[in-house]
C-alpha positions as CSV (number, residue, x, y, z in Angstrom):
1,M,6.8,30.4,-7.7
2,N,4.2,31.1,-5.0
3,S,5.0,34.8,-5.1
4,L,4.5,34.7,-8.9
5,A,1.1,33.0,-8.6
6,N,0.0,35.6,-6.1
7,A,1.1,38.6,-8.1
8,K,-1.8,40.8,-9.3
9,F,-3.0,41.1,-12.8
10,R,-3.4,44.3,-14.7
11,P,-7.0,45.4,-14.2
12,V,-9.0,44.3,-17.2
13,A,-12.8,44.0,-17.6
14,F,-14.1,40.6,-18.6
15,G,-17.6,39.4,-19.0
16,P,-19.4,36.7,-17.0
17,Y,-17.7,33.3,-16.9
18,T,-20.1,30.4,-16.4
19,S,-22.5,28.2,-18.3
20,H,-25.8,26.3,-17.8
21,V,-25.2,22.6,-18.3
22,E,-27.9,20.1,-19.3
23,K,-27.1,16.4,-18.9
24,R,-28.6,14.1,-21.5
25,A,-29.7,10.5,-21.2
26,D,-27.1,9.3,-23.8
27,G,-24.2,10.5,-21.6
28,G,-23.8,13.8,-23.5
29,Y,-24.3,17.4,-22.4
30,V,-25.5,20.7,-23.8
31,L,-23.8,23.9,-22.5
32,R,-25.1,27.4,-22.9
33,S,-24.0,30.8,-21.7
34,P,-26.6,32.3,-19.3
35,E,-26.0,35.7,-20.9
36,P,-28.0,36.2,-24.1
37,L,-26.3,37.4,-27.2
38,Q,-27.0,41.1,-27.8
39,P,-28.0,42.5,-31.2
40,Y,-25.2,42.5,-33.8
41,L,-24.6,44.4,-37.0
42,R,-26.5,43.6,-40.2
43,C,-23.4,43.8,-42.3
44,Y,-19.7,43.6,-41.6
45,T,-18.8,47.0,-43.0
46,E,-21.4,48.8,-41.0
47,A,-18.6,49.1,-38.5
48,L,-16.5,50.9,-41.1
49,V,-19.2,53.4,-41.8
50,Y,-19.8,54.0,-38.1
51,W,-16.2,54.7,-37.3
52,A,-15.6,56.8,-40.4
53,N,-18.3,59.1,-39.0
54,K,-17.5,58.9,-35.3
55,A,-13.6,58.9,-35.5
56,P,-12.8,59.9,-39.1
57,D,-9.2,60.8,-38.5
58,R,-8.3,57.8,-36.3
59,T,-5.8,55.4,-37.8
60,F,-7.5,52.2,-38.9
61,L,-4.6,50.4,-40.6
62,A,-0.9,51.2,-40.9
63,R,2.0,49.4,-42.7
64,R,5.6,50.3,-43.4
65,N,6.5,51.4,-46.9
66,A,9.6,50.4,-48.8
67,Q,11.5,53.2,-47.0
68,G,10.5,51.7,-43.6
69,E,8.1,54.6,-42.7
70,W,4.6,53.9,-41.4
71,V,1.9,54.7,-43.9
72,H,-1.4,55.4,-42.1
73,L,-4.9,54.8,-43.3
74,S,-7.7,56.6,-41.4
75,Y,-11.3,55.3,-41.1
76,A,-12.6,58.1,-43.2
77,S,-10.1,57.6,-46.0
78,A,-10.6,53.8,-45.9
79,L,-14.4,54.2,-46.4
80,K,-13.9,56.7,-49.2
81,R,-11.5,54.3,-51.1
82,V,-13.7,51.3,-50.4
83,L,-16.7,53.0,-52.1
84,H,-14.7,53.5,-55.3
85,I,-13.3,50.0,-55.3
86,A,-16.8,48.6,-54.5
87,Q,-18.2,50.3,-57.6
88,A,-15.4,48.8,-59.7
89,L,-16.2,45.3,-58.4
90,L,-19.9,45.8,-59.1
91,D,-19.0,46.9,-62.7
92,R,-17.4,43.5,-63.1
93,N,-20.6,41.6,-62.2
94,L,-18.9,39.7,-59.4
95,S,-21.0,37.4,-57.2
96,A,-20.9,34.3,-55.1
97,D,-20.5,32.3,-58.4
98,R,-17.8,34.7,-59.6
99,P,-16.1,35.9,-56.3
100,L,-13.0,38.0,-55.8
101,M,-9.9,35.9,-55.2
102,I,-6.9,37.4,-53.3
103,L,-3.5,35.7,-53.5
104,S,-1.4,38.2,-51.5
105,E,-0.1,38.6,-48.0
106,N,-1.6,41.1,-45.6
107,S,-1.5,44.7,-46.9
108,I,-3.5,47.9,-46.9
109,E,-4.6,47.3,-50.5
110,S,-5.7,43.7,-49.7
111,A,-7.8,45.1,-46.8
112,L,-9.4,47.6,-49.1
113,M,-10.2,44.9,-51.6
114,M,-11.8,42.7,-48.9
115,L,-13.8,45.5,-47.4
116,A,-15.0,46.8,-50.8
117,A,-16.3,43.4,-51.8
118,Q,-18.0,42.8,-48.4
119,H,-19.6,46.3,-48.5
120,V,-21.6,45.4,-51.6
121,G,-22.3,41.8,-50.9
122,I,-19.6,40.3,-53.1
123,P,-17.8,37.3,-51.5
124,F,-14.0,37.1,-51.6
125,A,-11.5,34.2,-51.0
126,P,-8.1,34.9,-49.5
127,I,-5.7,32.2,-50.5
128,S,-2.7,31.2,-48.5
129,P,0.4,32.8,-50.1
130,A,2.2,29.5,-49.4
131,Y,0.0,27.8,-51.9
132,S,1.4,30.2,-54.6
133,L,5.0,30.7,-53.4
134,L,6.1,27.4,-52.0
135,S,4.5,24.9,-54.5
136,R,5.9,24.5,-58.0
137,S,2.7,23.0,-59.2
138,A,0.4,25.5,-57.3
139,D,-2.0,22.6,-57.1
140,R,-4.0,24.1,-54.2
141,V,-4.4,27.4,-56.1
142,Q,-5.6,25.3,-59.0
143,H,-8.1,23.5,-56.7
144,A,-9.3,26.9,-55.3
145,V,-9.8,28.3,-58.8
146,K,-11.7,25.2,-60.0
147,L,-14.0,25.1,-57.0
148,L,-14.7,28.9,-56.7
149,T,-14.6,30.0,-60.4
150,P,-13.5,33.5,-59.5
151,G,-14.4,36.5,-61.6
152,V,-11.2,38.5,-60.8
153,V,-7.9,37.8,-59.0
154,F,-6.0,40.4,-57.0
155,A,-2.3,40.2,-56.1
156,Q,0.0,42.8,-54.6
157,H,3.0,42.1,-56.8
158,A,2.7,40.7,-60.3
159,D,6.2,39.2,-60.4
160,R,5.9,37.5,-57.0
161,Y,2.7,35.6,-58.0
162,A,3.4,35.2,-61.7
163,H,4.2,31.5,-61.5
164,A,1.1,30.6,-59.5
165,I,-1.1,32.7,-61.9
166,E,0.5,31.0,-64.9
167,M,-0.1,27.5,-63.4
168,A,-3.6,28.1,-62.0
169,V,-5.5,31.1,-63.3
170,P,-7.3,30.9,-66.7
171,E,-5.8,33.2,-69.3
172,D,-9.0,35.2,-69.9
173,L,-9.5,36.1,-66.2
174,E,-8.8,39.7,-65.2
175,L,-5.8,40.3,-62.9
176,I,-5.5,43.3,-60.6
177,F,-2.1,44.3,-59.3
178,M,-0.8,46.9,-57.0
179,E,2.6,46.7,-58.7
180,G,3.6,45.4,-62.1
181,N,1.8,43.5,-64.8
182,L,2.1,40.2,-66.8
183,E,2.6,40.4,-70.5
184,G,-0.1,38.8,-72.5
185,R,-2.6,38.8,-69.6
186,H,-5.7,41.0,-68.9
187,C,-4.2,43.2,-66.2
188,T,-5.7,46.2,-64.3
189,T,-3.9,48.4,-61.9
190,F,-5.2,48.9,-58.4
191,D,-5.2,52.7,-59.0
192,T,-7.7,52.2,-61.8
193,L,-10.2,50.7,-59.4
194,E,-9.8,53.6,-57.0
195,K,-10.6,56.1,-59.8
196,T,-13.9,54.5,-60.6
197,P,-16.8,57.0,-60.1
198,V,-19.2,56.0,-57.4
199,T,-22.9,55.6,-58.3
200,E,-26.1,55.0,-56.3
201,Q,-25.6,51.3,-57.1
202,V,-23.0,51.0,-54.3
203,E,-25.4,52.2,-51.6
204,S,-28.2,50.1,-53.0
205,A,-26.0,47.0,-53.0
206,H,-24.8,47.8,-49.5
207,Q,-28.3,48.0,-48.1
208,A,-29.2,44.7,-49.6
209,V,-26.5,42.8,-47.6
210,S,-28.0,40.7,-44.8
211,H,-26.8,38.2,-42.1
212,E,-27.3,35.5,-44.7
213,T,-25.2,37.1,-47.4
214,I,-21.9,35.3,-48.0
215,A,-19.0,37.5,-46.9
216,K,-16.0,35.2,-47.7
217,F,-14.8,31.7,-48.4
218,L,-12.1,30.5,-46.1
219,F,-10.2,27.4,-47.0
220,T,-9.5,24.7,-44.4
221,S,-6.0,23.4,-44.0
222,G,-6.7,20.3,-46.1
223,S,-4.5,18.0,-44.0
224,T,-6.0,14.8,-45.3
225,K,-8.0,15.9,-48.4
226,L,-8.0,18.9,-50.6
227,P,-9.0,22.1,-48.7
228,K,-12.7,22.8,-48.3
229,A,-14.1,26.3,-48.9
230,V,-16.0,27.2,-45.7
231,V,-18.8,29.7,-46.3
232,N,-18.6,32.7,-43.9
233,T,-21.7,34.9,-43.9
234,H,-22.0,38.5,-42.6
235,G,-24.0,37.2,-39.7
236,M,-21.3,34.8,-38.7
237,L,-18.7,37.5,-38.6
238,T,-20.8,40.2,-36.9
239,S,-22.3,37.8,-34.3
240,N,-18.8,36.6,-33.6
241,Q,-17.6,40.1,-32.8
242,Q,-20.6,40.7,-30.5
243,M,-19.8,37.4,-28.7
244,F,-16.2,38.5,-28.3
245,I,-17.1,41.9,-26.9
246,Q,-19.4,40.4,-24.3
247,C,-16.6,38.3,-23.0
248,Y,-13.8,40.9,-23.4
249,L,-15.5,44.0,-22.2
250,F,-12.4,46.2,-22.1
251,A,-12.1,46.2,-25.9
252,K,-15.3,48.2,-26.3
253,D,-14.2,51.1,-24.1
254,D,-10.5,51.1,-25.0
255,P,-10.1,50.8,-28.8
256,P,-7.6,47.9,-29.4
257,V,-4.2,48.5,-30.9
258,L,-2.6,45.4,-32.5
259,V,0.8,44.8,-34.1
260,D,-0.2,41.7,-36.0
261,W,1.6,39.4,-38.4
262,L,-1.0,36.5,-38.4
263,P,-2.3,35.9,-42.0
264,W,-5.7,37.0,-43.0
265,H,-6.5,33.8,-44.9
266,H,-6.8,32.1,-41.5
267,T,-9.9,32.6,-39.5
268,A,-8.0,33.6,-36.3
269,A,-6.5,36.7,-38.0
270,G,-8.8,37.4,-40.9
271,N,-12.0,37.2,-38.8
272,N,-11.0,37.6,-35.2
273,N,-8.1,40.0,-35.1
274,F,-9.1,42.1,-38.1
275,G,-12.7,42.1,-36.8
276,I,-11.7,43.1,-33.3
277,V,-10.0,46.2,-34.6
278,L,-12.8,47.2,-37.1
279,Y,-15.7,46.4,-34.8
280,N,-14.3,48.5,-31.9
281,G,-12.7,51.4,-33.8
282,G,-9.1,50.2,-33.1
283,T,-5.9,50.3,-35.0
284,M,-4.0,47.5,-36.7
285,Y,-0.3,47.9,-37.5
286,I,0.4,45.3,-40.2
287,D,3.5,43.4,-39.2
288,D,5.5,42.0,-42.1
289,G,7.6,39.9,-39.7
290,K,6.8,36.3,-38.5
291,P,8.2,34.0,-35.8
292,T,11.3,32.8,-37.7
293,P,14.9,33.8,-36.9
294,D,14.9,36.3,-39.8
295,G,11.3,37.5,-39.6
296,M,11.3,38.1,-35.9
297,A,13.7,41.0,-36.3
298,E,10.9,42.9,-38.1
299,T,8.3,42.1,-35.4
300,I,10.6,43.2,-32.7
301,R,11.3,46.4,-34.6
302,N,7.6,47.1,-34.8
303,L,6.9,46.2,-31.1
304,R,9.7,48.5,-30.0
305,E,7.9,51.4,-31.6
306,I,4.2,50.6,-31.1
307,P,2.7,49.8,-27.7
308,S,-0.1,47.2,-28.3
309,T,-3.1,46.6,-26.1
310,I,-3.7,43.0,-27.3
311,H,-1.0,40.7,-28.5
312,Y,-1.9,37.6,-30.6
313,T,0.9,35.2,-31.7
314,V,1.8,31.6,-31.7
315,P,3.8,30.2,-28.8
316,K,7.0,30.0,-30.9
317,G,6.7,33.8,-31.6
318,L,6.1,34.4,-27.9
319,E,9.1,32.4,-27.0
320,M,11.3,34.4,-29.4
321,L,9.9,37.6,-28.1
322,A,10.5,36.7,-24.5
323,H,14.1,35.8,-25.3
324,A,14.6,39.2,-26.9
325,M,12.9,41.1,-24.0
326,K,15.3,39.5,-21.5
327,R,18.2,41.4,-23.3
328,D,16.3,44.5,-24.3
329,T,14.8,46.7,-21.6
330,A,13.4,49.3,-24.0
331,L,11.5,46.6,-25.9
332,R,10.2,45.1,-22.7
333,E,8.9,48.5,-21.4
334,Q,7.2,49.3,-24.7
335,F,5.6,45.9,-25.0
336,F,4.1,45.8,-21.6
337,K,3.3,49.6,-21.4
338,N,-0.4,49.4,-22.5
339,L,-0.8,45.6,-22.9
340,K,-4.1,44.3,-21.5
341,L,-4.2,40.8,-23.1
342,I,-1.9,38.1,-24.4
343,F,-3.5,35.4,-26.5
344,P,-1.3,32.5,-27.6
345,C,-2.9,30.6,-30.5
346,G,-2.3,27.8,-32.9
347,A,-0.3,25.4,-30.6
348,A,0.3,24.3,-27.0
349,L,2.0,26.9,-24.8
350,P,4.8,25.5,-22.6
351,G,4.3,26.3,-18.9
352,P,7.9,27.6,-18.4
353,L,7.2,30.1,-21.2
354,K,4.1,31.4,-19.4
355,Q,6.1,31.8,-16.2
356,T,8.8,33.7,-18.1
357,I,6.3,36.1,-19.5
358,D,4.8,36.7,-16.1
359,E,8.2,37.3,-14.6
360,L,9.1,39.8,-17.3
361,A,5.8,41.7,-16.9
362,I,6.2,41.9,-13.1
363,Q,9.8,43.2,-13.5
364,T,8.5,45.8,-16.0
365,V,5.1,47.0,-14.8
366,G,4.8,45.4,-11.4
367,M,1.9,43.1,-12.4
368,R,1.0,40.2,-14.6
369,I,-0.8,40.6,-18.0
370,P,-4.0,38.6,-18.4
371,M,-3.4,35.7,-20.8
372,T,-6.4,33.8,-22.1
373,T,-7.3,31.2,-24.7
374,A,-10.3,29.7,-26.5
375,L,-11.5,27.0,-28.8
376,G,-12.9,27.5,-32.3
377,Q,-12.2,26.9,-35.9
378,T,-12.8,28.1,-39.4
379,E,-16.4,26.8,-39.3
380,T,-17.2,28.8,-36.1
381,A,-15.9,32.2,-37.4
382,P,-13.8,31.3,-35.0
383,F,-15.0,32.5,-31.5
384,A,-17.0,29.8,-29.9
385,I,-15.7,28.5,-26.5
386,T,-13.7,31.0,-24.4
387,A,-11.5,30.9,-21.2
388,H,-11.8,34.6,-20.6
389,L,-10.2,34.4,-17.1
390,P,-6.9,36.3,-16.6
391,D,-4.7,33.4,-15.7
392,W,-4.1,31.0,-18.6
393,Q,-4.1,27.3,-17.6
394,A,-2.8,24.5,-19.8
395,G,-5.6,22.8,-21.7
396,V,-8.4,24.9,-20.3
397,I,-10.7,26.2,-23.1
398,G,-13.6,27.6,-20.9
399,N,-17.3,28.0,-21.5
400,P,-19.5,28.7,-24.6
401,A,-19.6,32.3,-25.7
402,P,-23.0,34.0,-25.5
403,G,-25.2,32.8,-28.4
404,C,-23.1,29.7,-29.2
405,E,-24.6,26.5,-28.0
406,V,-22.2,23.6,-27.4
407,K,-23.1,19.9,-27.3
408,L,-20.7,17.3,-26.0
409,A,-21.6,14.1,-27.8
410,P,-20.3,10.7,-26.8
411,V,-18.0,9.4,-29.6
412,A,-16.0,6.2,-28.8
413,D,-14.6,6.9,-25.3
414,K,-14.6,10.7,-25.7
415,L,-17.0,13.7,-25.8
416,E,-17.0,15.5,-29.2
417,V,-17.5,19.2,-29.2
418,R,-20.4,20.2,-31.5
419,Y,-21.7,23.7,-32.2
420,K,-24.9,25.5,-33.0
421,G,-25.4,29.3,-33.3
422,P,-25.3,32.3,-35.6
423,N,-21.5,32.1,-35.8
424,I,-21.6,28.6,-37.4
425,T,-21.1,28.1,-41.1
426,P,-24.0,27.0,-43.2
427,G,-21.6,24.6,-45.0
428,Y,-18.9,24.1,-47.6
429,W,-19.2,25.8,-50.9
430,R,-20.3,23.5,-53.8
431,Q,-19.7,20.4,-51.7
432,P,-23.1,19.4,-50.4
433,E,-22.0,15.9,-49.5
434,L,-19.3,17.2,-47.2
435,T,-21.8,19.7,-45.7
436,A,-24.2,16.9,-44.9
437,E,-21.5,14.9,-43.2
438,A,-20.4,17.9,-41.0
439,F,-23.7,18.3,-39.1
440,D,-25.5,15.8,-36.8
441,E,-29.2,15.0,-36.8
442,E,-29.9,18.0,-34.5
443,G,-28.1,20.5,-36.7
444,Y,-25.0,20.8,-34.6
445,F,-21.7,21.2,-36.4
446,C,-19.3,18.3,-35.6
447,S,-15.9,19.8,-34.8
448,G,-13.8,16.7,-34.4
449,D,-12.4,18.2,-31.2
450,A,-12.9,16.5,-27.8
451,A,-13.4,18.1,-24.4
452,T,-13.8,17.1,-20.7
453,F,-15.1,19.0,-17.7
454,I,-12.4,20.7,-15.6
455,N,-14.4,19.7,-12.5
456,P,-17.2,17.2,-13.1
457,E,-18.8,18.2,-9.8
458,H,-19.0,21.8,-11.0
459,P,-19.3,21.7,-14.8
460,E,-20.0,25.4,-14.9
461,E,-16.3,25.9,-14.3
462,G,-15.7,25.1,-17.9
463,L,-14.1,22.6,-20.3
464,R,-10.6,21.2,-20.9
465,F,-9.4,20.3,-24.3
466,D,-9.1,16.6,-24.8
467,G,-7.4,16.3,-28.2
468,R,-8.6,15.7,-31.7
469,I,-10.8,12.6,-32.1
470,A,-9.2,11.8,-35.5
471,E,-5.7,11.9,-34.1
472,D,-6.4,9.3,-31.4
473,F,-5.6,5.7,-32.2
474,K,-5.5,2.2,-30.7
475,L,-2.5,0.2,-30.0
476,I,-2.5,-3.4,-31.3
477,S,-3.8,-4.4,-27.8
478,G,-6.9,-2.3,-28.4
479,T,-5.9,0.4,-25.9
480,W,-6.9,3.9,-26.9
481,V,-4.2,6.6,-27.0
482,N,-5.1,10.2,-26.2
483,V,-2.7,11.9,-28.6
484,G,-3.5,15.5,-27.6
485,A,-2.8,14.9,-23.9
486,L,0.3,12.9,-24.7
487,R,1.8,15.6,-27.0
488,S,1.1,18.2,-24.4
489,S,3.0,16.3,-21.7
490,I,5.9,15.7,-24.0
491,I,6.2,19.4,-25.0
492,A,5.9,20.4,-21.3
493,A,8.6,18.0,-20.2
494,G,10.9,19.0,-23.0
495,A,10.4,22.8,-22.7
496,P,11.9,25.1,-23.9
497,Y,13.5,23.0,-26.6
498,I,10.6,21.2,-28.3
499,H,8.5,22.8,-31.0
500,D,6.2,19.8,-31.2
501,A,6.0,16.1,-30.9
502,V,4.4,13.6,-33.3
503,V,3.1,10.4,-31.5
504,T,3.4,7.1,-33.3
505,G,2.1,3.6,-32.5
506,H,-1.1,3.1,-34.5
507,D,-1.8,-0.6,-34.7
508,R,1.6,-1.3,-33.0
509,D,2.3,-2.6,-29.6
510,E,4.4,0.4,-28.3
511,L,4.3,4.2,-28.5
512,G,7.0,6.3,-30.0
513,M,7.7,10.0,-30.5
514,M,9.2,12.1,-33.3
515,L,10.6,15.4,-32.1
516,F,10.8,18.7,-33.9
517,L,13.2,20.8,-31.9
518,L,13.4,24.6,-31.6
519,P,16.6,26.6,-32.4
520,A,16.8,27.1,-28.6
521,A,18.1,23.5,-28.4
522,T,21.5,24.8,-29.4
523,A,21.9,25.7,-25.7
524,L,22.0,22.0,-24.9
525,S,25.6,21.7,-26.3
526,P,28.6,23.9,-26.0
527,T,29.7,22.8,-29.5
528,L,26.6,24.2,-31.2
529,T,26.3,27.8,-32.4
530,D,23.2,29.9,-32.4
531,N,22.9,29.5,-36.2
532,A,23.3,25.7,-36.2
533,G,21.0,23.9,-38.6
534,T,18.4,21.3,-37.6
535,Q,20.5,18.5,-38.9
536,D,23.5,19.6,-36.8
537,I,21.2,19.9,-33.7
538,A,19.6,16.5,-34.3
539,G,22.9,14.7,-34.7
540,N,24.7,16.4,-31.7
541,P,25.7,13.9,-29.0
542,D,24.6,16.3,-26.2
543,V,21.2,16.8,-27.7
544,Q,20.8,13.1,-28.2
545,Q,21.6,12.5,-24.6
546,W,19.1,15.1,-23.5
547,A,16.5,13.4,-25.7
548,Q,17.4,10.1,-24.1
549,N,17.0,11.6,-20.6
550,L,13.6,13.0,-21.7
551,L,12.5,9.6,-22.9
552,N,13.5,8.0,-19.6
553,E,11.8,10.7,-17.6
554,L,8.6,10.3,-19.5
555,G,8.8,6.5,-19.1
556,A,9.3,6.8,-15.3
557,K,6.0,8.8,-15.1
558,A,4.0,6.5,-17.4
559,T,1.0,4.7,-15.9
560,G,0.3,2.2,-18.6
561,S,0.7,1.3,-22.3
562,S,-1.5,4.2,-23.4
563,N,1.1,6.8,-22.3
564,R,4.4,4.8,-22.0
565,I,6.7,6.0,-24.9
566,T,9.4,3.4,-25.6
567,R,11.3,4.9,-28.5
568,A,12.1,8.3,-30.0
569,I,13.8,10.0,-32.9
570,I,14.8,13.7,-33.3
571,L,13.8,14.8,-36.8
572,R,16.7,16.2,-38.8
573,D,14.5,18.1,-41.3
574,P,12.1,20.9,-40.2
575,P,8.4,20.6,-41.0
576,V,7.6,21.4,-44.6
577,M,4.7,23.9,-45.1
578,E,4.3,22.9,-48.8
579,L,3.5,19.3,-47.8
580,G,1.0,20.4,-45.2
581,E,3.2,19.3,-42.3
582,M,3.0,22.8,-40.8
583,T,0.6,25.7,-41.1
584,D,1.8,29.2,-41.5
585,K,0.9,29.8,-37.9
586,G,3.6,27.3,-36.9
587,S,1.4,24.4,-35.7
588,I,2.2,20.8,-36.7
589,N,-0.3,18.4,-38.4
590,Q,0.2,15.1,-36.8
591,R,-1.5,12.9,-39.4
592,T,0.3,14.6,-42.3
593,V,3.8,14.2,-40.7
594,L,3.1,10.5,-40.1
595,R,2.2,10.1,-43.8
596,T,5.0,12.2,-45.3
597,R,7.6,10.6,-43.0
598,A,6.4,7.0,-43.1
599,E,9.9,5.7,-43.7
600,L,11.1,7.2,-40.5
601,V,8.2,5.7,-38.6
602,E,9.3,2.3,-40.0
603,Q,12.9,3.0,-38.8
604,L,11.6,3.8,-35.4
605,Y,10.0,0.4,-35.1
606,A,12.7,-1.6,-36.9
607,D,14.0,-4.8,-35.2
608,K,17.5,-3.3,-35.5
609,P,17.0,0.5,-35.5
610,G,19.8,2.8,-36.4
611,S,21.8,4.9,-34.0
612,T,19.4,7.8,-34.4
613,V,16.6,5.9,-32.7
614,L,16.5,6.1,-28.9
615,R,15.0,3.4,-26.8
616,L,13.6,3.6,-23.3
617,Q,16.2,2.4,-20.9
618,D,13.9,1.6,-18.0
619,R,11.6,-1.0,-19.6
620,M,9.8,-2.0,-16.4
621,A,6.2,-3.1,-17.2
622,T,3.7,-0.6,-15.9
623,S,0.5,-2.0,-17.5
């Protein structure tokens, strides 16, 4: 392990890493980067115009066609097509009150629609495909349509989105499809938009776009209420990219190459990843895979062909990739060939997985690959706090990015992270009461996240994530439970078999845990096959014994009632995205699972629990 820790990292240029810290009389703090934010673009698509002139033939976007061949879109071609589509959108009198709504997954056509709208100051709203494809009622699409009142709706495939459109989209609204049409509806083909003659109106509208112009509406996850439409301005997006480049200097001099599956309706991919490519003249290969047993095959196929420079994925995807690279030397060599940065996002990364990635990198290229993390959210565009040091450390989120001011405000027994800067949303669309609630008296956005200093004696060393304030709860004794820290410790102790843990115990006298296991848990029993279902895994005696041992191990390390887990259950059914239990990035929503599986929580605390409930065997008091 020591030799691994001493192994060198691939040389990568990062920006300064420190902060000025001001302590306040109320026990709070304000943190600022000592580096000023440099000037940033007036308009998001100024970058497209720049690269279309500077590197016209360079591939901007690529995606496989139905025959499995890569279709490339150059910067010059992208701009030319964007201008025609932008004119078509202007002809439809779209505006913030009548925005473009996009229902489809990532695609070249979706990208062109987004860029065309932004180029002429028309906001767009990318809607999670899960809202259309996994819900029979399409209730969240209905909510989005009612809140935004779109002027036109785009979807890649008419048949694929027909049900959601029937349920949620008014009959008189124009529909634009790349493929197919719907009988009896006002349908336009994507090709028709591209044939629209460009007039001077496009350039005039483009020049009118400013930092304050709304670029898009991004919906929050809506874990406890209906999703909110977060206003994202052009200034938010362009300042965010400038913040990123001042922290990750290498991306400016070496145009990034991404093989990326993360969905564009999320801020992490739609703002950060897409923006990194566009802002720095890079190339994005749109990956139609995802971190599932079936979808990962496509991702591996793509990574075997395309050497990335930056790799973004969730820990689950990184784990599946690591497992594949152990068996596939060619994949491993291609993956690490040009790689300068790994960024796990969306959920906690188990320490053993980090070690495996380091070991594979050393075996392949003789050095470790920098791995970093950050903290942000939809309302921060998302780049806000960044740990841009090469060696990822569990829980470390780092220091404020240049231009983003962070306040740590005392809330209960924690310090809430609050933000101010050009990357912060002006509010929620058509929901002024929620906007007012989201900002404090000094104009800082209240994130709901908590943080502590890594080293209180040297606060400039940065911050450590301290969980979500809304997730924390009190036991019946009045003792506060830090849910974020407890979940992290459970996942670390149960690696590499735990996807996530849901902590129970609100207004009860003892803590419990509900475990979502990964497919890798089949390795715990010789009677389980690789394609065993979650119910088979949960009910397996060997897996049950492993969970019992884990519970006992955690109990032995507990220091008091706030972290002593006394009961556990392995969940037989995987998290359901339609119910909001899991996002399409693979992260689990604690509060939603507790609500949707309330009966299991009651079973966990029953006086006579069933055989599936495990109890701590060492019940020594450690209060």
